[in-house]
C-alpha positions in Angstrom: -4.5 -24.9 -77.3 -7.9 -23.3 -79.0 -9.2 -23.7 -75.5 -6.6 -21.6 -74.2 -6.8 -19.6 -76.8 -10.6 -19.1 -76.4 -10.3 -18.4 -72.7 -7.8 -15.8 -73.2 -10.1 -14.1 -75.6 -13.2 -14.2 -73.7 -10.7 -12.6 -70.7 -9.6 -9.7 -73.0 -13.3 -9.0 -74.2 -14.7 -9.0 -70.6 -11.9 -6.5 -69.2 -12.0 -4.2 -72.6 -15.8 -4.1 -71.8 -15.5 -3.5 -68.3 -13.0 -0.5 -69.2 -15.6 0.7 -71.5 -18.4 0.9 -69.0 -16.0 2.5 -66.6 -15.3 4.9 -69.1 -18.9 5.7 -70.0 -19.6 5.8 -66.2 -17.1 8.1 -65.6 -18.0 10.7 -68.5 -21.8 10.3 -67.5 -20.8 11.6 -63.9 -18.5 14.0 -64.9 -21.2 15.7 -67.2 -23.5 15.7 -64.1 -21.5 17.9 -61.9 -21.0 20.3 -65.0 -23.1 23.1 -62.7 -21.1 22.9 -60.0 -18.0 22.2 -61.6 -18.5 25.4 -63.9 -18.9 27.5 -60.7 -16.4 26.3 -58.3 -13.4 26.5 -61.0 -14.8 30.2 -62.3 -14.4 31.1 -58.3 -10.9 29.8 -58.6 -9.9 30.8 -61.5 -11.0 34.2 -59.8 -8.4 34.0 -57.3 -5.2 33.3 -59.1 -6.5 35.7 -62.1 -5.3 38.5 -59.5 -1.6 39.5 -59.8 0.4 40.4 -56.9 -2.2 39.5 -54.3 -1.1 39.0 -50.8 -1.8 35.5 -49.0 -4.4 37.0 -46.6 -6.4 38.1 -49.7 -6.0 34.9 -51.6 -7.1 33.0 -48.4 -10.4 35.0 -48.0 -11.1 34.9 -51.5 -10.8 30.7 -51.3 -12.7 30.7 -48.4 -15.3 32.6 -50.0 -15.3 30.1 -52.7 -15.4 26.7 -50.5 -18.4 28.0 -48.1 -20.1 29.2 -51.4 -19.8 25.6 -52.7 -20.8 24.0 -49.6 -17.8 22.4 -48.8 -18.2 23.0 -45.0 -16.1 24.8 -42.1 -14.1 21.7 -40.9 -12.8 21.0 -44.3 -12.5 24.7 -45.4 -10.4 25.7 -42.6 -8.1 22.4 -43.1 -7.6 23.6 -47.0 -6.7 27.3 -45.7 -4.5 26.1 -42.9 -2.7 23.4 -45.6 -2.0 26.9 -48.0 -0.8 29.0 -45.2 1.4 26.3 -44.1 2.8 25.7 -47.7 3.5 29.5 -48.1 5.2 29.9 -44.7 7.2 26.8 -45.5 8.1 27.4 -49.0 7.9 31.2 -49.5 6.1 31.0 -52.3 2.9 28.6 -53.5 1.4 27.9 -57.1 -2.3 27.0 -58.4 -1.5 23.4 -58.2 -0.3 23.3 -54.7 -3.9 24.8 -54.1 -5.4 22.5 -56.0 -3.2 19.5 -54.7 -4.5 20.6 -51.2 -8.1 21.0 -52.5 -8.2 17.5 -53.8 -6.5 15.8 -50.9 -8.6 17.5 -48.4 -11.7 16.9 -50.1 -11.0 13.1 -50.8 -9.9 12.8 -46.9 -13.4 14.0 -46.3 -15.3 11.7 -48.2 -13.2 8.9 -46.7 -14.0 9.6 -43.4 -17.7 7.7 -43.6 -16.3 4.3 -44.0 -16.9 2.2 -46.8 -18.8 3.5 -49.7 -19.9 0.3 -51.0 -23.4 -1.5 -50.3 -23.3 -4.1 -47.1 -24.3 -7.4 -48.2 -25.7 -10.1 -45.6 -23.3 -12.9 -45.2 -26.0 -15.4 -45.7 -30.2 -15.3 -47.3 -31.4 -12.0 -48.7 -29.8 -8.5 -48.2 -32.5 -6.2 -47.0 -31.8 -2.6 -47.9 -34.4 0.1 -45.7 -34.7 3.1 -47.9 -35.8 6.3 -46.0 -36.5 9.8 -46.8 -38.9 12.9 -46.8 -41.3 12.9 -49.8 -40.0 14.8 -52.6 -36.8 13.4 -52.4 -36.9 10.8 -55.1 -36.7 7.4 -52.8 -39.1 5.7 -55.2 -37.0 6.4 -58.3 -33.9 5.3 -56.2 -35.1 2.3 -55.4 -36.4 1.4 -58.9 -33.1 2.4 -60.5 -31.3 0.1 -57.5 -33.6 -2.5 -57.9 -32.5 -2.4 -62.1 -28.9 -2.2 -61.1 -28.7 -5.0 -59.0 -30.6 -7.0 -61.4 -29.1 -6.2 -64.8 -25.6 -5.6 -63.8 -25.1 -8.6 -61.1 -27.5 -11.0 -62.1 -29.3 -10.6 -58.4 -32.8 -11.5 -58.0 -34.5 -8.5 -56.6 -37.6 -8.3 -54.8 -39.4 -4.8 -54.0 -41.7 -4.2 -50.7 -44.1 -1.6 -50.9 -44.3 -1.0 -47.2 -45.7 3.1 -47.5 -49.2 1.7 -46.7 -50.2 5.3 -46.0 -50.8 6.2 -49.6 -52.3 4.3 -52.5 -50.4 6.1 -55.0 -47.1 5.2 -53.3 -47.7 1.4 -53.6 -49.4 2.1 -57.7 -45.6 4.1 -58.4 -43.7 1.5 -56.7 -45.3 -0.9 -59.1 -44.5 0.9 -62.0 -40.9 1.0 -61.2 -41.2 -2.7 -60.7 -42.3 -3.0 -64.1 -39.7 -0.9 -65.7 -36.9 -2.4 -63.6 -38.2 -5.8 -64.3 -38.3 -7.0 -60.4 -40.8 -8.8 -58.4 -42.7 -6.5 -55.8 -44.9 -7.3 -52.9 -47.9 -5.1 -52.2 -49.8 -4.9 -49.0 -53.1 -7.3 -48.7 -56.0 -5.6 -49.2 -57.3 -3.6 -46.0 -54.1 -4.2 -44.1 -52.4 -0.5 -43.2 -49.9 -1.5 -40.9 -46.1 -1.1 -42.6 -44.7 -3.7 -40.6 -47.1 -6.2 -41.5 -46.7 -5.4 -45.1 -42.7 -5.8 -44.4 -43.2 -9.2 -42.6 -45.2 -10.3 -45.7 -42.2 -9.5 -47.9 -39.7 -11.3 -45.8 -41.7 -14.3 -46.3 -41.9 -14.2 -49.8 -38.0 -13.5 -49.9 -37.1 -16.6 -47.8 -39.4 -18.8 -49.9 -38.1 -17.5 -53.1 -34.8 -17.8 -52.5 -34.3 -13.5 -53.8 -31.0 -12.3 -53.3 -32.0 -8.6 -52.4 -35.3 -6.8 -50.7 -35.3 -3.2 -51.0 -38.2 -2.1 -48.7 -39.8 1.2 -49.5 -41.2 3.4 -46.7 -43.4 6.0 -46.1 -42.1 9.8 -47.1 -41.9 11.5 -44.0 -40.2 14.3 -42.0 -37.5 13.2 -39.5 -39.8 15.1 -36.5 -43.2 13.1 -37.3 -43.2 10.8 -34.0 -45.9 8.7 -35.2 -44.6 7.5 -38.6 -41.0 7.3 -36.7 -42.6 4.8 -34.4 -44.2 3.0 -37.4 -40.4 2.9 -39.1 -38.6 1.3 -35.9 -42.0 -1.6 -36.0 -40.4 -2.3 -39.7 -37.1 -2.7 -38.7 -37.9 -4.9 -35.8 -40.0 -7.0 -38.0 -37.2 -7.4 -40.8 -34.5 -8.4 -38.1 -36.9 -10.8 -36.4 -37.4 -12.4 -40.1 -34.1 -12.0 -41.6 -31.0 -12.1 -39.1 -28.7 -9.0 -39.7 -31.7 -7.1 -41.2 -31.7 -4.4 -42.3 -28.6 -4.7 -43.6 -28.5 -1.1 -45.2 -30.5 1.9 -43.8 -29.9 4.1 -46.8 -31.2 8.1 -46.3 -32.7 9.7 -49.8 -31.6 13.1 -49.9 -32.2 15.5 -52.7 -28.9 17.4 -54.4 -30.7 20.4 -54.4 -31.4 21.4 -50.5 -27.8 21.6 -50.3 -26.3 22.0 -46.8 -30.0 21.7 -45.1 -29.5 18.0 -46.0 -27.1 17.8 -43.1 -29.9 18.7 -40.7 -32.3 16.0 -42.1 -29.5 13.6 -41.9 -28.6 14.4 -38.6 -32.2 14.1 -37.4 -32.6 10.8 -39.5 -29.3 9.6 -37.7 -30.1 9.8 -34.5 -33.9 9.0 -34.6 -33.8 5.8 -36.6 -30.0 5.1 -37.8 -28.4 5.6 -41.3 -25.8 3.3 -42.5 -25.5 5.6 -45.9 -26.9 8.0 -48.0 -28.1 8.1 -51.7 -28.1 11.9 -53.5 -30.0 12.3 -56.0 -30.5 15.0 -58.9 -26.8 15.8 -58.4 -26.9 17.1 -61.9 -29.1 19.5 -61.1 -27.3 21.3 -58.5 -24.6 24.2 -58.6 -23.4 23.1 -54.7 -22.5 19.5 -54.8 -19.6 20.3 -52.2 -22.2 19.9 -49.6 -21.6 16.0 -50.3 -18.5 16.7 -48.5 -19.4 18.6 -45.3 -22.6 15.9 -44.5 -19.9 13.0 -44.6 -17.1 14.9 -42.7 -19.8 16.4 -40.2 -22.3 13.2 -39.6 -19.5 10.4 -40.5 -22.2 8.3 -42.8 -20.5 7.4 -46.2 -22.1 8.7 -49.5 -22.9 5.0 -51.3 -24.9 6.0 -54.2 -25.6 9.1 -56.4 -28.3 9.8 -59.2 -26.6 12.3 -62.0 -29.9 12.1 -64.4 -33.2 10.7 -65.4 -32.7 7.4 -67.3 -32.5 4.2 -65.6 -28.9 3.9 -66.0 -28.1 7.4 -63.9 -27.9 5.6 -60.5 -24.2 5.1 -59.9 -22.0 3.9 -57.1 -20.2 7.0 -55.4 -16.6 7.1 -55.3 -15.0 10.4 -53.3 -11.9 10.4 -55.2 -13.9 10.2 -58.8 -16.1 13.1 -57.4 -13.4 15.2 -56.4 -11.8 14.5 -59.7 -14.9 15.6 -61.6 -15.5 18.8 -59.7 -12.2 20.0 -60.1 -11.8 18.5 -63.7 -8.3 16.8 -62.5 -6.6 15.2 -65.7 -3.6 13.9 -63.7 -4.6 12.5 -60.2 -1.9 10.9 -59.6 0.2 14.3 -59.8 -1.7 15.9 -57.4 -1.6 12.9 -54.8 1.8 12.6 -54.9 1.8 16.4 -54.6 -0.2 16.8 -51.9 1.4 13.2 -49.7 4.5 15.2 -49.8 2.5 18.8 -48.4 0.7 16.4 -46.2 4.6 15.0 -44.7 6.1 18.4 -45.0 3.1 19.5 -42.5 3.5 16.9 -40.2 6.9 17.3 -39.7 7.4 21.1 -39.3 7.7 22.9 -36.0 5.1 24.0 -34.0 5.9 27.6 -34.3 4.9 27.4 -38.3 1.4 28.7 -37.5 3.0 32.0 -35.9 1.7 35.1 -38.1 4.4 36.6 -39.8 4.1 40.0 -41.9 2.0 40.1 -45.1 3.3 39.2 -48.2 2.2 38.9 -52.0 1.8 36.1 -53.7 5.2 35.2 -54.9 6.3 35.5 -51.0 3.1 34.9 -49.2 2.7 35.1 -45.2 0.0 34.5 -42.6 -3.5 35.7 -42.9 -4.2 38.5 -40.9 -5.6 37.8 -37.1 -9.0 39.3 -37.7 -9.1 36.7 -40.1 -10.1 34.2 -37.8 -13.1 36.1 -36.8 -14.5 36.5 -40.1 -14.1 32.9 -40.5 -16.1 32.0 -37.9 -18.7 34.5 -38.5 -19.0 33.1 -42.0 -19.1 29.3 -41.2 -21.5 30.1 -38.7 -23.8 31.7 -41.3 -23.7 28.7 -43.1 -24.3 25.9 -40.9 
C-alpha cells in the first residue's frame, strides 16, 4: 500500500508542478504581449464606445484597427465578412460576437501553417538549422533553445558554429553554449568553409550520441547569392551525414520589423526552404498581429517566440494562447462556442446573405457601402 501511495503522491506532485509551470508560462507570455494588447484593445474599445454607430461605420473602424495591428488583409476580410453576416442574419450584433469572430478567425489563420511543435528525428540526432539576417536575434535564440532542450527535456545538445565568415560569431556562440551548459563544435583553425564545419559537427554528434544538433549559419540577407550557395552546401552536407537532416529549418525574425517579416520569410522560403519561424522580441512590439498574416499568407508555422531577455523567455508558440493573450480573453470556452455557432450559421446561410441592404444603426446593422470594397483594397494594398 505504501508503494502505491508513494507513486500516487509522486504523480500528484508532478502534475501540480506541471500546472504551475504552465501557469507561469502563460503569465509570462501574456505579459510579453502587453504593448500589442493595449494598442489593439484600445482601438477595439473605441469602436464600441460610439453609440448608435451604423454597421458601415463599425466595419470601417474595425478594418482600421485590424490593419493597424498588422493582422493582414486576408484575415481582416474574413472577419469583416463574418461581422456583416451576423448583423444581417440576426438584425443585431454584440461586442461578444465581434470578439468571438476575432478570436476564431485569428486562431484559424495561425493553424493554417501546420503543427507548431518542433520536428524530431525518428532515429539518431535531430538537426535544427537556424537561419536569419544579422540583428534578428539568431544567436540568442540558439542559446535559449539549447538551454530549454537540455534543462526541460534532458536532451544532450550540441551547437555547431558554422558562421565561419565572422570570428565574433563563433565567440558569441561559445558564450551562449557556456550559459546554456551544452557542448559546442567550432571550426578548425584556418577552415573557412561552413560546410566543412557542419561535417565536423555531424561526426561529433554521431560519435557522442547527441540527441539534438543546432546549426548556426551566417547572418545574411536573402538576396546574398554567395552566402545562399554556402547554405545549400551546408544542407547537402547535413543530409549526407544524417538521414533526413535538417529536420527543422527555423527562420529567426525580429517582431519589430512587423509586416516586413513577410517579405523576408517569403524570400527565404523560396530560396532555401523554411519549416518554421522563431519570432524574437515579441515583448517589444506594439504590432504583434503580423504573426497572423505571416502564417496565413505563407503557410509557415510559428514554432518559437521570444518574450523577454532571460534564458527562460523562449517559449513554444501556441496559436490560441497567443490570440487569448492579445485579446485579453478570460473565458475562451464561451467565445469558442459562440464562434462555432456563428460559423455554422454562416455556412448554412443562403448565398443571398451578402446582398447589400439599407444602412442602419449598430442596434439593427446592415451591409457596408458598396464603395467600402474599394477603400478596403486600397488600405490592404498600402500595407502589403
